[in-house]
C-alpha positions, 0 to 999 in steps of 0.5 A: 631369073631363077636358078640354081645358077652361078653368075661370075663377074670375073676380073677380066671385066675390070679391063672394060673401057668407057670414055668420058669427057671432063674438064682439065685444070685449065678448063679445056675439055678432054676425053679420058678412058675409064676401066671397069664395070660402072655399076651392078644391078641385081633384080628379080633373081631367085636361087642365084649365086653372084661372085664379083671379082671385077672392078666396079667404078662407082663401088656400088651395088643395087639389089631389089626383089630378090630371094635366096641370093648369095653374093660373094665379093672378092678383091675389088671393093664395094662401098655402098649396097642398096637392098630393097624388098628382098628376102633370104640374102647372104652377102660375103666380103671374102677378100681384103683390100690389097692397096690398103691391107684392110677389109673389103668392108669396114671403112667409115664410108662403107654402108648397106642401105636396106628397106623391106628386107627380110633375113639378110646376113652380112659377113666380112671375113678378116685375114687368118689370124686377125680375130673374129669376122664381122657378122650381122643379121638384118630383118626389117620387122625385127629391127623395128620397122613399123607403118607410119601414116600411109607409109608401110613398114617395108618403106622404113629405111635402115643403114648397116655399117661399122661403128666402134669395130662392130656392125650396127643397124640404125634407122635412117632419116632424111633431113635437108636432102641428106641422110642421117641416123637417129643417133647422128641426129641426137649427137647433133642435138647434143652438140647444139646444146653444148654450144648454146651452154658455152655461149650462155656461159661466155655471155654471163662471164662478159656481163658480170666480169667473173669466172663461172666455170666452176659454178653448178648450172641448175636446169629447170625441171618440169612435170611431164608425160612426154615420152622423153620424161624420166620418172614423170619429169623432164629438164629444160635442156631435154626440152630444147633438144626436143624442140630442135628435133621437131623443127628439123623434122618440120623443115625436112618435111617441107623440103620433101613436100616441095620436091613432091616426095609426099611419103617422106614428108608424111614420115617427117611430119609424123615424127615432129607430131609425135615428138611435140606431143605434150610440150604445150602442157609445159609451155604452149610457146615451146613449139607453137607450130604444132597445128602447122604440122597437122595442116601440112600432113593433111596436104600430103594426104590430099596429094596422095588421095587419102582423103579421110586421113587428110580430114582427120589432120585438118580437124586436129589443126582447127582444134589446135588453132581455129584462126589458122586458115589452112586448117579450114581450107584443108578440111574443106578440100578433104570434105569436097574430095569425099563429095560431102559438099554441104559440109565442105562449103562452110569450111571453105567459106570460113577460109574465104572470110579469113582471106577474101583475096585468096584466089585459090580459096575463091576458086575452091568455093566456086567449084564447091558451089557448082558441085553442091548445086548439082548434088541438090538437083540430083536429090530433087530429081530423085 
């Protein structure tokens, strides 16, 4: 839809009724009536102004593929906005929440999720005399979006919300089927460190029977080229945090892969690969699963048809851990998908040698044999 046009979602829409069947406290089903608009979707709009004054039951708004869009929100609260692949947007929270005598936007649960959005401006006005308004401009490239693996910069996820009284934009990750910012992840890691230190201190007190609360606990310091190193050195506590983060990303990648979300899995495996780089130069037992990350990301690339990238990761896996069957198997599958059957066969045979009873590998070897024979006949006939 192309403007200039103004769409007015008036307060009269708050009286729209819909019915829903729910269970009461006694387990009996009953029908209840709900008033208001369930949800608002704005898609493929250009040069449009949207004014909302009605109650939105889910308190959510979705925007996609829009340009030159202005949204003015009055009276009724919208807590969650999802905005994707749009540009030149202005979102204004003009009213106040009368029930709470507060801003329409600014609570801990009020968030704007956005990906691939250029030139988005958010303004949350306060009542007159209550100080400056909240204001924030967002742009996925200016905010640091980059291509990772096969994921484009437009797929980089951000969240904008109020933190310590100011609007901030943070990168959004998904771990264990829930969304979390990098800041929240670091805070979680810090809590884990503190808890571990407290547990270690308690255990030492119990064994030695002395109070060490005032003792200075010295960390081990290592020379390192890791990105987290400061002045070429890194502490043992930093290493624990890095390893924990790698494990979290690896677990999240596994869950995404199992759910068929291969792009998300690639992003998480990539983060773990980047963070684990250089750990083996300190101690190769810190994060021994680095080769698994390459094998798993290779599997994702295979699922998405990116065979050259799958091959590259499989090669890295084999180099890191030659005894890991999945490295050889994924390398063989990638070469086979690229119709390089003569190169694929030795890889698959090596995988079969490692696990002779693996039916999946057996089938791959037979399939490769058939295609290799066909290829040889073509060469001879040609």
